[in-house]
C-alpha positions as CSV (number, residue, x, y, z in Angstrom):
1,M,-73.8,-27.1,-43.3
2,A,-75.6,-29.2,-45.9
3,G,-78.8,-31.0,-44.9
4,K,-80.2,-34.3,-46.1
5,H,-78.6,-36.2,-49.0
6,Y,-80.9,-37.3,-51.8
7,D,-80.3,-39.6,-54.7
8,A,-81.8,-37.0,-57.1
9,V,-83.0,-33.5,-56.8
10,I,-85.3,-32.0,-59.4
11,V,-85.2,-28.2,-59.5
12,G,-88.6,-27.1,-60.8
13,G,-92.1,-28.6,-60.4
14,G,-93.4,-27.9,-63.9
15,A,-94.2,-30.3,-66.7
16,S,-90.7,-31.8,-67.2
17,G,-89.9,-31.8,-63.5
18,L,-93.1,-33.6,-62.5
19,A,-92.7,-36.1,-65.4
20,A,-89.2,-36.8,-64.2
21,A,-90.3,-37.2,-60.6
22,A,-93.1,-39.7,-61.6
23,E,-90.9,-41.7,-63.9
24,L,-88.1,-42.0,-61.2
25,G,-90.7,-43.1,-58.7
26,M,-92.0,-45.8,-61.1
27,S,-88.7,-47.0,-62.5
28,S,-86.5,-46.7,-59.4
29,P,-88.7,-47.3,-56.3
30,G,-86.7,-46.7,-53.1
31,L,-84.7,-43.8,-54.4
32,D,-84.7,-40.6,-52.3
33,V,-86.0,-38.0,-54.8
34,L,-86.7,-34.4,-54.0
35,V,-88.6,-31.8,-56.1
36,L,-87.9,-28.1,-55.2
37,E,-90.6,-25.8,-56.5
38,K,-90.6,-22.0,-55.9
39,N,-94.3,-21.6,-56.3
40,E,-96.7,-22.4,-53.5
41,E,-98.1,-25.2,-55.7
42,P,-96.4,-27.3,-58.4
43,G,-97.7,-27.5,-62.0
44,R,-99.2,-23.9,-62.1
45,K,-98.3,-23.5,-65.8
46,I,-99.7,-26.9,-66.6
47,R,-103.0,-25.8,-65.3
48,A,-103.1,-22.9,-67.7
49,T,-102.1,-24.8,-70.9
50,G,-104.5,-25.3,-73.7
51,S,-106.8,-22.7,-72.3
52,G,-107.2,-24.9,-69.2
53,R,-107.8,-28.0,-71.2
54,C,-104.1,-29.1,-71.5
55,N,-103.1,-30.1,-75.1
56,I,-100.8,-32.9,-73.8
57,T,-99.2,-33.9,-77.0
58,N,-99.7,-34.3,-80.8
59,T,-99.8,-37.4,-82.9
60,A,-97.1,-35.8,-85.1
61,A,-94.8,-35.0,-82.1
62,A,-91.5,-36.8,-81.6
63,G,-91.9,-39.4,-78.9
64,Y,-95.7,-39.3,-79.1
65,T,-96.2,-43.0,-78.3
66,E,-93.8,-42.9,-75.3
67,I,-95.7,-39.9,-73.9
68,L,-99.0,-41.7,-74.1
69,K,-97.4,-44.9,-72.5
70,F,-96.2,-42.7,-69.6
71,F,-99.6,-41.2,-69.0
72,R,-101.4,-44.5,-69.3
73,R,-99.0,-45.8,-66.6
74,I,-99.9,-43.1,-64.2
75,G,-103.6,-43.6,-64.9
76,L,-104.6,-40.8,-67.3
77,M,-107.2,-41.4,-70.0
78,T,-106.7,-39.3,-73.1
79,R,-108.7,-38.6,-76.3
80,V,-107.2,-37.9,-79.7
81,Y,-108.9,-35.4,-82.1
82,E,-108.9,-35.7,-85.9
83,N,-106.3,-32.9,-86.1
84,G,-103.8,-34.9,-84.0
85,L,-104.3,-32.9,-80.8
86,V,-104.3,-35.1,-77.7
87,Y,-106.2,-34.0,-74.5
88,P,-107.0,-35.6,-71.2
89,Y,-110.4,-37.2,-71.6
90,S,-111.8,-34.8,-69.0
91,E,-110.3,-31.9,-70.9
92,S,-109.1,-30.5,-67.6
93,A,-105.5,-29.3,-67.3
94,A,-106.0,-29.2,-63.5
95,D,-106.6,-32.9,-63.5
96,V,-103.3,-33.5,-65.3
97,A,-101.3,-31.4,-62.8
98,A,-103.1,-33.0,-59.8
99,L,-102.5,-36.5,-61.1
100,L,-98.8,-35.9,-61.7
101,I,-98.3,-34.5,-58.2
102,S,-100.3,-37.2,-56.4
103,R,-98.6,-40.0,-58.3
104,A,-95.2,-38.7,-57.6
105,E,-95.9,-38.3,-53.9
106,E,-97.5,-41.8,-53.7
107,L,-94.3,-43.2,-55.2
108,G,-92.3,-41.6,-52.4
109,V,-91.1,-38.4,-54.1
110,C,-90.8,-35.5,-51.7
111,I,-92.1,-32.2,-53.0
112,I,-91.2,-28.9,-51.2
113,T,-93.0,-25.8,-52.4
114,G,-92.1,-22.2,-51.8
115,A,-88.5,-23.2,-52.2
116,E,-86.5,-20.9,-54.5
117,V,-83.2,-22.5,-55.5
118,T,-80.4,-19.9,-55.2
119,A,-77.4,-22.0,-56.2
120,V,-76.4,-25.4,-57.5
121,T,-72.7,-26.4,-57.2
122,A,-70.9,-29.5,-58.3
123,N,-68.4,-30.3,-55.5
124,G,-66.1,-32.5,-57.5
125,R,-65.6,-36.1,-56.6
126,Q,-65.5,-37.6,-53.1
127,D,-65.9,-40.9,-51.3
128,R,-69.2,-41.4,-49.7
129,S,-70.6,-44.3,-47.6
130,D,-74.3,-44.6,-47.9
131,G,-74.9,-48.0,-46.4
132,K,-74.6,-49.6,-49.8
133,G,-70.9,-49.6,-49.8
134,S,-68.3,-46.9,-50.4
135,R,-68.4,-45.3,-53.9
136,E,-66.6,-42.5,-55.5
137,E,-69.3,-40.0,-56.5
138,R,-69.9,-36.5,-57.6
139,S,-71.9,-34.7,-54.9
140,F,-74.1,-31.7,-55.8
141,E,-75.0,-29.1,-53.3
142,I,-78.4,-27.3,-53.8
143,R,-79.0,-24.2,-51.8
144,Y,-82.5,-22.7,-51.6
145,S,-84.6,-20.2,-49.6
146,A,-87.9,-21.2,-48.0
147,K,-90.5,-19.7,-45.7
148,E,-90.4,-21.0,-42.1
149,A,-92.4,-20.0,-39.1
150,D,-90.6,-19.5,-35.8
151,R,-91.9,-20.4,-32.4
152,A,-93.9,-17.2,-32.2
153,G,-95.6,-18.0,-35.5
154,R,-93.7,-15.3,-37.5
155,V,-92.8,-16.3,-41.0
156,R,-89.4,-15.6,-42.3
157,M,-87.1,-16.7,-45.1
158,T,-84.5,-19.2,-44.2
159,Q,-81.6,-20.6,-46.2
160,K,-81.3,-24.3,-46.5
161,S,-79.3,-26.8,-48.5
162,V,-79.3,-30.4,-49.5
163,T,-76.9,-32.6,-51.5
164,A,-77.6,-35.1,-54.3
165,D,-76.0,-37.6,-56.6
166,Y,-78.0,-36.3,-59.6
167,V,-79.6,-33.0,-60.4
168,I,-82.3,-32.2,-63.0
169,L,-82.7,-28.6,-63.9
170,A,-86.3,-28.3,-65.0
171,L,-87.0,-24.6,-64.4
172,G,-88.5,-23.7,-67.8
173,G,-87.8,-20.6,-69.8
174,K,-89.2,-17.1,-69.4
175,A,-92.6,-17.3,-71.1
176,G,-95.5,-16.8,-68.8
177,P,-93.7,-15.2,-65.8
178,T,-97.0,-15.1,-63.8
179,Y,-96.7,-18.9,-63.5
180,G,-93.2,-18.6,-62.0
181,T,-91.1,-19.1,-65.2
182,T,-88.8,-16.1,-64.9
183,G,-85.6,-17.4,-66.3
184,D,-84.0,-18.5,-63.0
185,G,-82.6,-21.6,-64.7
186,Y,-80.3,-19.6,-67.0
187,R,-78.3,-18.2,-64.1
188,L,-78.0,-21.7,-62.4
189,A,-76.9,-23.3,-65.7
190,R,-74.4,-20.5,-66.4
191,E,-72.9,-20.8,-63.0
192,L,-72.3,-24.5,-63.8
193,G,-70.4,-23.6,-66.9
194,H,-73.1,-23.6,-69.6
195,S,-73.6,-21.0,-72.2
196,I,-77.0,-19.5,-72.9
197,V,-78.5,-18.7,-76.3
198,T,-80.3,-15.4,-75.8
199,P,-83.9,-16.1,-74.8
200,V,-86.6,-14.4,-76.8
201,P,-90.4,-14.7,-76.5
202,V,-92.1,-16.8,-79.3
203,L,-95.6,-18.2,-80.0
204,T,-96.8,-14.7,-79.4
205,S,-98.5,-11.8,-81.3
206,V,-96.7,-9.2,-83.4
207,E,-97.1,-5.4,-83.2
208,C,-96.9,-3.8,-86.6
209,R,-96.0,-0.3,-87.8
210,E,-99.2,-0.1,-89.8
211,W,-101.1,0.4,-86.5
212,D,-99.1,3.6,-85.8
213,P,-101.7,6.5,-85.6
214,E,-99.7,8.4,-88.3
215,H,-99.7,5.5,-90.8
216,R,-101.9,5.6,-93.9
217,P,-103.9,3.6,-94.4
218,Q,-104.6,3.2,-90.7
219,A,-104.7,-0.5,-89.8
220,M,-106.7,0.1,-86.6
221,M,-109.8,-0.3,-88.7
222,L,-108.9,-4.1,-88.8
223,A,-109.0,-4.5,-85.1
224,G,-111.2,-7.3,-83.8
225,T,-111.5,-9.1,-87.1
226,R,-110.6,-12.6,-88.0
227,T,-110.2,-14.2,-91.4
228,R,-108.8,-17.3,-93.0
229,G,-105.7,-16.8,-95.1
230,V,-102.0,-17.6,-95.5
231,V,-99.3,-15.8,-93.6
232,S,-95.8,-15.5,-95.0
233,L,-92.6,-14.1,-93.5
234,Y,-89.8,-12.7,-95.6
235,R,-86.3,-11.7,-94.6
236,H,-84.4,-9.0,-96.4
237,P,-80.7,-9.2,-95.6
238,D,-79.0,-5.8,-95.1
239,G,-82.3,-4.1,-96.2
240,D,-81.8,-5.5,-99.7
241,W,-85.5,-5.8,-100.8
242,E,-84.5,-7.5,-104.1
243,R,-83.0,-10.4,-102.3
244,G,-85.8,-11.1,-99.9
245,V,-86.1,-14.7,-98.9
246,E,-89.3,-16.4,-97.7
247,V,-88.5,-18.1,-94.4
248,F,-92.0,-19.1,-93.3
249,E,-95.5,-19.8,-94.6
250,E,-98.6,-21.2,-93.0
251,P,-102.3,-21.2,-93.6
252,G,-104.7,-20.5,-90.7
253,E,-106.9,-18.0,-89.0
254,I,-105.4,-14.5,-89.0
255,Q,-106.5,-12.3,-86.1
256,F,-106.2,-8.5,-86.4
257,T,-105.9,-6.9,-83.0
258,K,-105.7,-3.4,-81.7
259,Y,-101.9,-3.4,-82.1
260,G,-101.1,-5.9,-84.9
261,L,-101.4,-9.6,-85.9
262,S,-102.3,-12.7,-83.9
263,G,-103.6,-16.2,-84.4
264,I,-101.9,-19.6,-84.3
265,C,-100.2,-19.2,-87.7
266,V,-98.8,-15.8,-86.6
267,F,-97.7,-17.4,-83.3
268,N,-95.8,-20.1,-85.2
269,M,-94.3,-17.5,-87.5
270,T,-92.6,-15.7,-84.5
271,R,-90.3,-18.7,-84.1
272,F,-88.6,-17.6,-87.3
273,M,-88.2,-13.9,-86.3
274,R,-84.9,-14.3,-84.6
275,F,-82.1,-11.8,-85.2
276,D,-78.7,-10.9,-83.8
277,R,-78.5,-7.3,-82.6
278,R,-74.7,-7.5,-82.3
279,A,-74.5,-8.2,-86.1
280,G,-76.7,-5.1,-86.8
281,E,-79.9,-7.2,-87.4
282,S,-83.3,-6.1,-86.3
283,L,-87.0,-6.8,-86.8
284,E,-86.8,-4.3,-89.6
285,D,-85.2,-7.0,-91.7
286,F,-88.6,-8.8,-91.8
287,V,-91.8,-8.2,-93.7
288,I,-95.1,-10.1,-93.2
289,R,-97.4,-10.7,-96.0
290,A,-101.0,-12.1,-95.8
291,D,-102.9,-13.8,-98.7
292,L,-106.5,-13.1,-97.9
293,F,-107.8,-15.1,-100.9
294,P,-105.6,-18.2,-101.1
295,D,-108.2,-20.3,-102.9
296,G,-107.9,-18.5,-106.2
297,N,-106.8,-15.3,-108.0
298,I,-108.8,-12.3,-107.1
299,R,-107.7,-10.6,-110.4
300,D,-109.4,-13.3,-112.5
301,F,-112.5,-12.9,-110.3
302,L,-112.6,-9.1,-110.8
303,R,-112.0,-9.3,-114.5
304,D,-114.8,-11.8,-114.9
305,R,-117.1,-9.6,-112.9
306,R,-116.1,-6.6,-114.9
307,S,-117.2,-8.4,-118.1
308,N,-120.5,-9.2,-116.5
309,A,-121.1,-6.2,-114.3
310,F,-124.6,-5.0,-113.4
311,P,-125.3,-1.3,-114.1
312,G,-124.1,0.8,-111.2
313,E,-122.1,-2.1,-109.6
314,K,-119.2,-0.7,-107.6
315,T,-115.8,-2.3,-107.0
316,G,-116.2,-2.1,-103.2
317,E,-119.5,-3.9,-103.3
318,V,-117.9,-6.8,-105.2
319,L,-114.9,-7.1,-102.9
320,R,-117.1,-7.2,-99.9
321,T,-118.6,-10.5,-101.2
322,V,-115.1,-11.9,-100.7
323,L,-113.7,-10.1,-97.7
324,K,-115.3,-8.8,-94.4
325,D,-116.3,-5.2,-94.6
326,N,-113.4,-3.6,-92.6
327,I,-110.8,-5.8,-94.3
328,A,-112.2,-4.9,-97.7
329,A,-112.1,-1.2,-96.8
330,Y,-108.4,-1.5,-95.7
331,V,-107.5,-3.4,-98.8
332,L,-109.2,-0.8,-101.0
333,E,-107.3,2.0,-99.3
334,T,-104.1,0.2,-99.8
335,A,-104.8,-0.6,-103.4
336,G,-106.1,2.9,-104.1
337,G,-102.8,4.4,-103.0
338,A,-100.8,2.0,-105.1
339,A,-103.0,2.7,-108.2
340,A,-103.2,6.4,-107.6
341,C,-107.0,6.0,-107.4
342,R,-108.0,7.3,-104.0
343,H,-111.6,6.2,-104.2
344,I,-111.1,2.9,-106.0
345,G,-113.8,1.3,-103.9
346,D,-116.5,3.7,-105.2
347,K,-115.4,3.3,-108.8
348,L,-117.9,1.5,-111.1
349,L,-116.7,-2.1,-111.7
350,E,-117.1,-1.7,-115.5
351,D,-114.7,1.3,-115.4
352,L,-112.0,-0.5,-113.5
353,N,-108.8,-0.7,-115.5
354,D,-106.2,-3.6,-115.5
355,A,-103.7,-1.6,-113.5
356,E,-106.3,-1.0,-110.8
357,I,-107.3,-4.7,-110.8
358,D,-103.6,-5.6,-110.4
359,A,-103.3,-3.2,-107.5
360,I,-106.3,-4.8,-105.7
361,G,-104.8,-8.2,-106.4
362,D,-101.5,-7.2,-104.8
363,A,-103.3,-5.9,-101.7
364,V,-105.5,-9.0,-101.4
365,H,-102.8,-11.6,-102.0
366,E,-99.8,-9.8,-100.5
367,L,-101.1,-7.5,-97.9
368,T,-97.9,-6.2,-96.3
369,F,-97.2,-5.5,-92.6
370,H,-93.9,-4.4,-91.0
371,P,-93.2,-5.8,-87.5
372,A,-92.4,-3.2,-84.8
373,Q,-91.9,-5.7,-82.0
374,L,-93.0,-9.0,-80.6
375,R,-95.4,-9.0,-77.7
376,G,-93.5,-9.7,-74.4
377,W,-93.0,-12.6,-72.0
378,K,-96.4,-12.2,-70.4
379,E,-98.2,-13.2,-73.6
380,A,-95.7,-15.5,-75.1
381,Q,-96.5,-19.2,-74.9
382,A,-92.9,-20.4,-75.3
383,T,-89.2,-19.4,-75.1
384,S,-86.7,-19.6,-78.0
385,G,-83.2,-19.8,-76.7
386,G,-81.7,-21.3,-73.5
387,V,-78.9,-23.7,-72.7
388,S,-77.0,-24.4,-75.9
389,L,-77.9,-27.8,-77.4
390,E,-74.2,-28.4,-78.2
391,E,-73.6,-28.7,-74.4
392,I,-76.2,-31.4,-73.6
393,D,-77.0,-34.9,-74.8
394,E,-79.9,-34.8,-77.3
395,V,-81.4,-38.0,-76.0
396,T,-80.9,-37.9,-72.2
397,G,-80.5,-34.2,-71.6
398,E,-77.4,-34.9,-69.6
399,S,-74.8,-32.0,-69.6
400,R,-71.7,-32.6,-71.6
401,L,-69.9,-30.3,-69.2
402,V,-71.0,-31.6,-65.8
403,R,-71.6,-35.3,-65.4
404,D,-74.9,-36.3,-63.7
405,L,-76.5,-32.9,-64.3
406,Y,-79.5,-32.8,-66.6
407,I,-81.2,-30.0,-68.5
408,T,-84.8,-30.6,-69.4
409,G,-87.8,-28.9,-71.0
410,E,-87.8,-25.3,-72.1
411,L,-84.6,-24.5,-70.3
412,A,-82.7,-25.9,-73.2
413,D,-82.6,-24.1,-76.6
414,R,-85.6,-26.0,-78.1
415,D,-88.9,-24.5,-79.2
416,F,-91.7,-25.9,-81.3
417,P,-94.9,-24.8,-83.0
418,C,-98.3,-24.6,-81.3
419,G,-100.3,-27.8,-81.0
420,G,-98.9,-29.7,-78.0
421,F,-95.3,-29.9,-79.4
422,N,-93.7,-27.8,-76.7
423,L,-95.5,-29.7,-73.9
424,S,-94.4,-32.9,-75.6
425,N,-90.8,-31.8,-75.3
426,A,-91.2,-31.1,-71.6
427,W,-92.7,-34.6,-70.8
428,L,-90.2,-36.4,-73.1
429,T,-87.1,-34.7,-71.8
430,G,-88.1,-35.2,-68.2
431,I,-88.8,-38.8,-68.7
432,G,-85.6,-39.3,-70.7
433,A,-83.5,-37.8,-67.9
434,A,-85.2,-40.0,-65.3
435,R,-84.6,-43.1,-67.3
436,D,-81.0,-42.3,-67.8
437,I,-80.5,-41.8,-64.1
438,H,-82.3,-45.2,-63.5
439,D,-80.0,-46.9,-66.0
440,K,-76.9,-45.4,-64.4
441,I,-77.9,-46.6,-61.0
442,Q,-78.7,-50.1,-62.3
443,D,-75.2,-50.3,-63.8
444,Q,-73.5,-49.5,-60.5
């Protein structure tokens, strides 16, 4: 038997769910609103964002001004950096989570933690009398499990249910499962008739084949080094290397790890590394290239130095004035293999020929890596995939299949680059769903 009836139930107490709860509390005082959160505390993932500082939004993000207006209304002071990143003035992610929770509760929103939703069903249309007159409404039933102590103090899981006029699914994607985002929302949405674009981890590091112990040169020598450069991603359809197409390019800090490549520019690149296994595609269709000297042409530099070389000046010594030692060593091994000059770094600069200079230039400007796999959900910052955007309203997040059902945040098939854009999407979609519910109620 169903328990209490609510005007709106929000499934998930993360960024989009808490934003929706606070917005409903502000715009529609008096509504019975319930948030069901499976963690023991809401906003766990918010507390971890931005390395604990919470990059709330970005001045280049869609809806940036609306997001700032919302946070000003709930009482959060922010600061904007020159690069467009926006943080709470305290630079504390915990403060943001705590403020969202306290404001929602002060506005009358009920938050139940430790409540894992097991099913959401749309029970069709029915007449319901709620003291405001009889209206024909859709009634959702939300079933969840929660811990409950019996008279002897023993804790056990109990099954409960509530009903609601409106439901917001704000369960997030699969990235960061330690914070509770384990893909629960996909099953709930699918059971309500929605189709799911296969979720994949993005904004994560890339493992590369060059780190295989048998590979030569051995890229493990790069581990622990960072350098500025430009990362490019090429896709080669059907293994046709002549028809390779550049699908991504971004400057930034490249981090060489013990397994491959990392850094914000690499994270952003992973959003473009999607493929369809059913169509025979794989990560082997991609190649990553790094330009380690984007401010000029290393070939011109080497030719000039060759013309003005000091007696005994070696090629490796010159390259180490441009690149860090271990990066220069790896580049020289790569170039030496291509130029059939194994010890090219030890060669006198004045004896370097044009073919060898070109080989070094290729290695510096197009250092090539072959992705083996993306790092998994534990390390990913975002999810690519989710509820198909064809099935939800782009502005309000309302389902096109089930009226009064809303899909917000990362549960929908939206993902964005680093820099506060994904969190902006969470706030904005939660606020948008709440405002649409408010407008519907006002029109009744």
